[in-house]
C-alpha positions as CSV (number, residue, x, y, z in Angstrom):
1,M,0.1,0.0,0.0
2,S,1.4,3.4,-1.0
3,E,1.9,6.2,1.4
4,G,-0.8,8.3,-0.3
5,T,-3.3,5.7,0.0
6,M,-2.6,5.1,3.7
7,Q,-2.9,8.8,4.3
8,L,-6.3,9.0,2.5
9,R,-7.6,6.1,4.6
10,A,-6.6,7.8,7.8
11,Q,-8.2,10.9,6.8
12,R,-11.4,9.1,5.9
13,D,-11.5,7.4,9.3
14,Q,-11.1,10.7,11.0
15,R,-13.9,12.1,9.0
16,D,-16.2,9.2,9.8
17,P,-15.7,7.9,13.3
18,H,-19.3,6.3,13.4
19,A,-18.2,3.9,10.6
20,K,-15.4,2.7,12.8
21,R,-17.6,2.1,15.8
22,A,-20.2,0.3,13.7
23,K,-17.5,-2.1,12.6
24,R,-16.6,-2.9,16.2
25,L,-20.2,-3.2,17.3
26,T,-20.8,-5.7,14.4
27,R,-17.9,-7.9,15.4
28,V,-19.1,-7.9,19.1
29,L,-22.7,-8.7,18.3
30,V,-21.6,-11.6,16.0
31,G,-19.4,-13.0,18.7
32,A,-22.2,-12.8,21.3
33,A,-24.8,-14.4,19.0
34,A,-22.7,-17.4,18.7
35,V,-22.5,-18.0,22.5
36,P,-26.3,-18.7,23.0
37,V,-26.4,-21.1,20.1
38,M,-23.6,-23.2,21.5
39,L,-25.4,-23.2,25.0
40,V,-28.7,-24.3,23.5
41,A,-26.9,-27.1,21.6
42,A,-25.2,-28.3,24.7
43,G,-28.4,-28.1,26.8
44,C,-30.3,-30.2,24.2
45,S,-27.5,-32.8,24.2
46,S,-27.6,-33.1,28.0
47,D,-31.4,-33.4,28.3
48,S,-31.4,-36.2,25.7
49,G,-28.9,-38.2,27.6
50,S,-30.9,-37.9,30.9
51,D,-34.1,-39.1,29.3
52,D,-32.3,-42.1,27.8
53,G,-30.9,-43.0,31.2
54,K,-34.3,-43.0,32.9
55,D,-35.8,-45.1,30.2
56,K,-33.1,-47.6,30.4
57,T,-33.5,-47.8,34.2
58,A,-37.2,-48.3,34.0
59,E,-36.8,-51.0,31.4
60,E,-34.1,-52.9,33.5
61,S,-36.3,-52.7,36.6
62,A,-39.4,-54.1,34.7
63,A,-37.3,-56.9,33.3
64,S,-35.9,-57.8,36.7
65,K,-39.4,-57.9,38.2
66,S,-40.7,-60.2,35.4
67,A,-37.7,-62.5,35.7
68,S,-38.1,-63.1,39.5
69,P,-39.7,-66.5,40.0
70,S,-42.8,-67.1,42.1
71,P,-42.2,-69.2,45.2
72,T,-43.0,-72.9,44.6
73,V,-42.8,-76.1,46.7
74,R,-42.6,-79.7,45.7
75,A,-46.2,-81.1,45.3
76,A,-47.5,-83.6,47.9
77,A,-47.7,-87.3,46.7
78,F,-51.1,-88.1,47.9
79,R,-54.2,-85.8,47.4
80,K,-57.0,-87.9,48.9
81,L,-57.8,-90.4,51.6
82,P,-59.7,-93.7,51.3
83,E,-63.1,-94.3,52.9
84,P,-61.9,-94.8,56.5
85,C,-64.3,-97.7,57.4
86,S,-62.9,-99.6,54.4
87,V,-59.2,-99.4,55.0
88,V,-59.1,-102.8,57.0
89,T,-60.3,-105.9,55.3
90,E,-63.3,-107.8,56.5
91,K,-61.3,-110.9,57.3
92,T,-59.0,-108.7,59.6
93,L,-62.0,-107.1,61.3
94,E,-63.5,-110.6,62.0
95,D,-60.1,-111.5,63.7
96,L,-59.6,-108.2,65.6
97,V,-63.3,-107.3,66.6
98,P,-65.2,-110.6,66.5
99,K,-69.0,-110.2,66.5
100,G,-68.4,-106.4,66.3
101,D,-70.8,-103.9,64.9
102,S,-70.2,-102.2,61.6
103,G,-67.6,-99.4,61.6
104,K,-68.7,-96.0,63.0
105,E,-67.2,-93.1,60.8
106,G,-65.9,-90.1,62.7
107,T,-67.2,-86.6,61.8
108,S,-65.0,-84.4,59.6
109,N,-65.6,-81.3,57.5
110,D,-62.8,-82.3,55.1
111,T,-62.8,-86.0,54.4
112,A,-59.9,-85.5,51.8
113,S,-57.7,-84.4,54.7
114,R,-59.0,-85.9,58.0
115,A,-61.0,-89.1,58.3
116,S,-61.6,-91.9,61.0
117,C,-63.5,-94.9,61.8
118,S,-63.8,-97.3,64.8
119,W,-65.2,-100.7,65.7
120,D,-65.8,-102.6,68.9
121,S,-67.1,-105.8,70.1
122,L,-68.0,-107.6,73.3
123,D,-67.9,-111.5,73.1
124,D,-69.9,-112.7,76.0
125,N,-69.0,-116.0,77.3
126,G,-71.6,-116.3,80.0
127,V,-70.4,-117.1,83.5
128,K,-66.8,-117.3,82.1
129,G,-66.9,-113.6,81.4
130,S,-66.4,-111.7,78.2
131,Q,-63.7,-110.5,75.8
132,F,-63.7,-106.7,74.8
133,R,-62.0,-105.3,71.8
134,W,-61.8,-101.9,70.3
135,L,-60.1,-100.9,67.1
136,S,-59.8,-97.3,65.6
137,V,-58.1,-96.0,62.6
138,S,-57.5,-92.2,61.9
139,M,-55.8,-90.7,59.0
140,L,-54.5,-87.1,58.5
141,R,-53.3,-85.9,55.1
142,F,-50.9,-82.7,54.7
143,E,-50.8,-80.7,51.6
144,S,-47.8,-78.9,50.4
145,D,-47.8,-75.2,51.2
146,V,-45.4,-72.4,49.9
147,T,-45.4,-70.9,53.5
148,R,-45.2,-74.0,55.7
149,G,-43.3,-76.5,53.5
150,E,-43.7,-79.8,51.7
151,G,-46.4,-82.2,52.7
152,D,-44.3,-85.2,53.6
153,K,-42.1,-82.9,55.9
154,L,-45.2,-81.6,57.6
155,A,-46.5,-85.2,57.9
156,H,-43.1,-86.2,59.4
157,D,-43.3,-83.4,62.0
158,Y,-46.9,-84.5,62.9
159,Y,-45.8,-88.2,63.1
160,Q,-43.2,-87.3,65.8
161,K,-45.8,-85.3,67.7
162,Q,-48.3,-88.0,67.6
163,L,-45.9,-90.5,68.8
164,K,-44.9,-88.3,71.9
165,D,-48.5,-87.8,72.6
166,V,-49.2,-91.5,72.6
167,Q,-46.1,-92.2,74.8
168,S,-47.4,-89.7,77.5
169,A,-50.8,-91.4,77.9
170,E,-52.0,-90.9,81.5
171,G,-51.9,-94.0,83.7
172,A,-49.8,-96.1,81.2
173,K,-47.9,-99.0,82.8
174,K,-45.1,-101.0,81.2
175,L,-44.9,-98.7,78.3
176,K,-42.7,-99.8,75.5
177,T,-42.0,-98.3,72.0
178,T,-40.6,-100.3,69.1
179,P,-40.0,-99.5,65.5
180,V,-42.2,-101.3,62.9
181,S,-40.7,-102.2,59.6
182,G,-42.4,-102.7,56.2
183,T,-45.3,-100.3,57.1
184,G,-45.1,-97.0,55.3
185,D,-42.1,-94.6,55.3
186,E,-41.7,-94.8,59.1
187,A,-43.7,-96.5,61.9
188,S,-43.6,-97.2,65.6
189,L,-45.5,-99.3,67.9
190,V,-46.4,-98.1,71.4
191,R,-47.8,-100.6,73.8
192,Y,-48.8,-100.3,77.5
193,D,-51.2,-101.6,80.1
194,L,-54.1,-99.6,81.6
195,K,-55.8,-100.9,84.7
196,K,-59.5,-100.1,85.0
197,K,-62.1,-101.3,87.4
198,E,-63.5,-103.6,84.6
199,G,-60.1,-105.2,84.1
200,T,-56.6,-104.7,82.6
201,F,-56.6,-103.2,79.1
202,K,-53.8,-104.0,76.8
203,Q,-53.2,-101.0,74.6
204,Q,-51.5,-101.1,71.2
205,T,-50.9,-98.0,69.1
206,V,-49.3,-98.0,65.7
207,V,-48.3,-94.6,64.3
208,T,-47.2,-94.6,60.7
209,R,-46.4,-92.1,58.0
210,V,-46.8,-92.8,54.2
211,E,-45.6,-89.9,52.2
212,N,-47.8,-87.0,53.3
213,V,-50.3,-89.0,55.2
214,V,-50.1,-90.1,59.0
215,V,-52.2,-93.1,60.0
216,T,-52.8,-94.0,63.6
217,I,-54.1,-97.4,64.6
218,D,-55.4,-97.8,68.2
219,F,-56.3,-101.4,69.2
220,N,-56.9,-102.6,72.8
221,G,-58.5,-105.7,74.5
222,A,-59.4,-106.8,77.9
223,G,-60.9,-109.9,79.6
224,L,-64.0,-108.7,81.7
225,A,-66.1,-110.3,84.4
226,G,-63.4,-112.8,85.1
227,D,-62.3,-113.8,81.6
228,K,-58.6,-113.9,81.1
229,T,-56.5,-111.0,79.9
230,P,-55.6,-111.2,76.2
231,D,-52.0,-111.8,75.1
232,A,-50.3,-108.3,74.5
233,D,-48.1,-109.9,71.8
234,D,-51.0,-111.2,69.8
235,L,-52.7,-107.9,70.0
236,A,-49.6,-106.1,68.9
237,K,-49.4,-108.3,65.9
238,D,-53.1,-107.6,65.0
239,A,-52.4,-103.9,65.3
240,Q,-49.5,-104.0,62.9
241,K,-51.6,-106.0,60.5
242,A,-54.3,-103.4,60.5
243,A,-51.7,-100.6,60.0
244,K,-50.3,-102.2,56.9
245,E,-53.7,-102.6,55.4
246,A,-54.5,-99.0,56.1
247,V,-51.4,-97.8,54.6
248,A,-52.0,-100.0,51.5
249,A,-55.5,-98.6,51.2
250,V,-54.2,-95.0,51.2
251,T,-51.7,-95.9,48.4
252,K,-54.3,-97.7,46.4
253,A,-56.8,-94.9,46.7
254,N,-54.4,-92.4,45.1
255,A,-53.0,-94.7,42.5
256,A,-56.7,-95.2,41.4
257,A,-57.0,-91.4,41.2
258,G,-54.3,-91.3,38.5
259,G,-51.1,-91.5,40.5
260,G,-52.3,-89.2,43.2
261,K,-50.0,-86.4,42.4
262,S,-51.0,-83.0,43.3
263,S,-50.3,-80.0,41.0
264,A,-46.6,-79.0,40.5
265,T,-47.1,-75.4,41.9
266,P,-49.6,-75.8,44.8
267,S,-51.2,-72.8,46.3
268,P,-51.2,-72.2,50.0
269,S,-53.6,-74.5,51.7
270,T,-54.8,-75.0,55.2
271,S,-55.0,-78.8,54.9
272,G,-53.4,-80.5,57.8
273,S,-53.2,-77.2,59.6
274,K,-52.4,-76.8,63.3
275,S,-55.9,-76.6,64.4
276,S,-57.0,-79.7,62.4
277,T,-53.9,-81.5,63.5
278,E,-54.6,-81.0,67.2
279,E,-58.2,-82.3,66.7
280,S,-57.0,-85.4,65.0
281,S,-54.4,-86.1,67.5
282,K,-57.1,-87.3,69.9
283,S,-57.9,-90.9,68.8
284,P,-61.7,-91.9,68.9
285,S,-62.6,-93.7,72.1
286,K,-64.9,-96.6,72.8
287,S,-65.7,-98.8,75.9
288,P,-66.5,-102.3,76.7
289,S,-70.0,-101.7,77.5
290,K,-72.6,-98.9,77.4
291,S,-72.2,-98.2,81.2
292,S,-68.4,-98.0,81.1
293,S,-67.6,-96.9,77.5
294,K,-66.7,-93.4,78.2
295,A,-64.2,-94.3,81.0
296,S,-62.5,-97.0,79.0
297,A,-62.3,-95.1,75.7
298,K,-61.0,-92.0,77.0
299,D,-57.9,-93.7,78.5
300,S,-57.5,-95.9,75.6
């Protein structure tokens, strides 16, 4: 640029100071306008990332809830009980309670979970006295429950409780407990003497568990009015025979129902609950005669 040209530009700037300020102002405004644009762009980018994070978290939470399995428990093996007065064969009944009446079924508001039946006989031998016999069978079935556990475990717990209750019978003499083989999954025989004014009663109780069902057999006998006291060993064998037949009847009843298997995911149930268990723990009672039935059956 020549010296003359530079001089002319300087003179022009001096003549027009407003033009110089306008150029400066234009540069400032252009720079300032660029700042909000950058801020807006950054803000949009930040908001978009935040929304994506929330959506992702919600999706993961929903997926986690849907993947959580519902609580389940192994189904109980047996879901029904046989007719209680038919679990012992007629032949066995003739041997255990000769000249006895037909079975008397116990009351139950849920025969699929609780059932019982009893028989008694009084064989009168005239001046020689008479022989009294009383037989009772009671069954209690436990259903699997997601809060209480598997049916067979609940039945095992009740089996142990029932055994202790029998062993603590009031007035029992010469009490003895022995395991019983070949009868269900676990079984025990409790035997003792009960001395009454009518005579000495020989009590035999077999408690057994098969899968999720507990069966209790009560059998006792006495010689009355001078007749001889029955042999306790013979009564024990008879009681064990009745127990095996009852266990077989439970298994057969469920096999006939298509295997007897409950659903794979049972819902909570009150079958075999504490209240019903306590009611069933008391075996039915019977007596040698109408006049003394209450006293004999209660202690038997």
